[in-house]
Residue, then its C-alpha position, 0 to 999 in steps of 0.5 A: x500500500x502506497x503512503x498517502x501525501x497530505x498537505x495542510x495549508x491556509x487559503x491565500x485570501x489574496x494569492x489564491x483569489x481570481x474569477x472568470x477564465x482569466x484566473x487560469x493565467x494567474x499563479x495561485x499557490x494552492x491550486x498550482x501546488x496540485x499541478x506538479x506531476x512529480x508531487x501528488x497531493x492525495x489530500x489537501x487540508x485547507x484551513x479557511x475562515x468560512x464566514x468571510x471567504x466561503x465563496x473563494x474557498x469553493x472556487x479554489x476547491x473546484x479548481x483543485x479537483x479540476x487540475x488534480x482529480x486524485x486530490x481530496x480536498x477537505x476544508x476546515x473552518x478556522x476563524x482568526x480574530x486577528x491574523x497578525x496576533x502572534x499569540x492568538x494565531x499560534x494558539x488556534x493552530x496548536x489546538x487544531x493540530x492537537x485535535x487532528x487524527x494523524x496517522x504517521x504510519x500510513x501518511x506523510x504530512x506537509x505544511x504549505x507555508x506560502x499562503x497565510x500571513x507572516x505570523x502564520x508562517x512563523x507559527x507553522x515553523x515553530x509547530x513543526x520544529x517542536x514536533x507538534x506537527x509530525x511533518x515537513x514544510x513545503x514552499x512553492x514559488x511562481x514561475x518567472x513568467x506568470x503566463x499559461x498557468x504554469x505551476x512554478x516550483x516547489x521545495x520541501x524543507x526538512x528542519x533537520x539541518x544535517x540534511x543541508x550540507x551547504x547550510x551545515x558547512x556554512x554554520x561550521x565555517x562560522x563556528x571555526x571563524x568565531x573560534x579563530x577570532x578568540x584565538x587571535x587567528x593563531x592555529x593553536x595545537x594544544x587539545x585541552x586549550x582548543x576544547x576550552x576555546x570551543x566552549x568559551x565560543x559557545x558560552x560567549x554567544x549564548x550567555x550574558x552571565x559573568x565569566x571568570x578567567x584564571x591563570x598566571x600573569x601573561x597567559x592572555x586573559x586580557x586579550x581573550x576578554x577583548x576577543x570575547x567582546x569583539x565576537x559579541x559585537x560582531x553578533x550585535x549582542x553588545x552595543x556598548x564599549x569594552x572597558x578594562x580595569x586593572x584592579x591592582x591599580x585601584x587603591x584607597x578611597x579612589x577605588x570606589x570612585x573609579x569603579x562606581x563614579x561620584x557626584x560633584x562635591x562627594x569629597x575634597x577635590x571632586x569638582x565635577x561628576x564622574x561616571x565611573x567604569x561600571x557606568x562607562x561599560x553600560x550595554x558593553x563588556x567590563x573586564x576587571x583584571x586581578x579582581x582578587x585585589x579589590x577591597x571588601x567594600x568594593x566587592x560588596x557594591x560590585x555584587x549589588x551592581x551585578x544582581x540589580x544593575x543599579x548602584x549609588x555613586x560615591x556621595x549620592x543618595x540616588x542610584x544609577x543604572x548600568x547593564x553590563x556583562x562582566x569578565x573577571x580575571x585573576x592569578x590568585x586562588x580565590x577559594x583560598x582568598x575566601x577562606x582567608x576572609x579577603x574575598x566575598x564568597x557570595x561574589x565568588x559564587x556569582x562569578x563562578x558560573x563559567x570559570x576557565x583556567x588559561x594555562x601558561x606557555x610552558x604548559x602549552x609547548x605545542x603552541x610555542x611554534x604557532x605563537x612564535x610565528x604570530x609574534x614575528x608576523x605581528x612585529x613585521x606588520x607593525x614595523x612595515x619590515x619583513x623579518x624571518x628566521x633562517x632554518x638553523x636559527x629557528x630550529x635552535x630557538x624552538x629546541x630551547x623554547x620547548x625544553x623544561x628549562x624554558x620557564x616562560x615566567x612571563x608567558x606570552x609577554x616573554x615570548x613577544x619580547x623575545x621576538x621583538x629583540x631578535x627581530x629588531x637586531x636582525x640584519x637584512x631581515x634574517x634572524x641568525x643563529x648568533x642572535x638566537x644564542x644571545x637571546x637564549x642567554x638573555x632569557x636564562x639570565x632573566x629567569x635566573x634573576x626572577x626565581x631561585x636558581x637551581x643549584x644545578x645551574x651553578x654546578x653544571x652551567x650550560x651542561x644542564x641542557x644535556x640532562x634528562x628531566x628525570x635525571x635532573x629531578x633525582x640529581x637535585x634531590x641528591x645535591x640537596x641532601x649532600x648540601x645538608x650532610x656533614x660528610x660524603x658517607x653521611x650523605x650516602x647513608x641518608x640517600x641509601x638508607x633502605x637499600x643498604x639494609x639489604x646488602x651484606x657489606x656497604x660502602x655508601x660513600x663510594x656508591x654516591x661518589x660513582x653516581x656523582x661522577x656520572x655528571x662530572x661532579x665531586x663532593x667538594x663541588x657540592x659542598x661549595x654550593x651548599x655553603x653558598x646557599 
């Protein structure tokens, strides 16, 4: 048994109208729908306001039967008090469908959306998309020349977008472009970072809730916040400004005024009104970097501003409004700050809905190479001068940059500064291996000054690069024990306390001496380091 094709449609009070023989020269959607040889309508469910359009409905019914005798036309009286009232039209169509006896096992259903008001077309779409109507949308179009009664064309619209390759590809391409924007166009390779960016892209386009970006200084929190704003601006979600504030610079009485504004005369020196950062960010995005540095009073008023979109400026008894989206940044552990009484737990709960930790550069060694290329391209663009590495220099720098010893304590700021130095000193637009060696020495010095150096740096010098990370961890512990021991034998007894119990004869000093010899070290060298420390 062949499945029946059933089409639901509203009578087109204008498009379907026509009288006399001349009506056959006009394209009428409902009649023309039944004229397609490759689309047989077995039953047409025609929805009509019989009180006002009964005669037109009778003419259309007769003409459908004439062009397609196989089509059974069944009219249903549907009164719409106001065809442009969205709520009323939706309720009427919803009730009609709820009372209809569908037989999806035997029949295929379509909604003809070409006729009816735009409101009705939207309601049909919603009912089909929500599966209140168990079928697909059907759209018809007139022929180029409305002569000779040509039926025009038709198209079946399936709301499963996976069936539409071009639409799906365009949607996916837009997602890729949005994520590339968030990554500043850098082809990052770290899988965990890329997954995080994918989720941030989704959240940024769907939510106005606060977002908390955590991570070390220089990890890119400020840049990411700016790109979130740019993405939302492109999608017409934020008509306002991007306002960035480093909370670490807000101190004393001026902090409250800077954030929330003040009125003239609020305090000595307040000669005029001040809007404040929160009001400046109205309908925009406010990025509060280092939010953990805010005082408790500022935190309390910020929470109120987030929840009520209202707050009083300093010195005023009248509240002002500001509806902004907040992104907060911090390199502190805010949970610890809450436990220590330095950060409000209710504010953290408000910020903690979408929390993302941006990893430092040393945690994303896969991304050092694309970021190196990005920084070099940016320098070349800013300086209007093309600079590139030669092959050996690039290989040397990347080998160093991806080693465990490359601390990148300033993260991407360190990398950007490093590229700037090498590019500026490059001769004839080429960064040579000599420049790379100088830069590596410079970075080692900077990192050594900014952190407690490992005793291995002193003991081994440049030879430390040749030591595997596994051996380095073990050797650092050996050096630490030796620095605290009174003698070579004493150090050996401490280091081999467990294994020596399983030996019939032991010589811990000789065993330790042979271990140190593997790295060209001896007891006197270790003792000298211990005294220096």
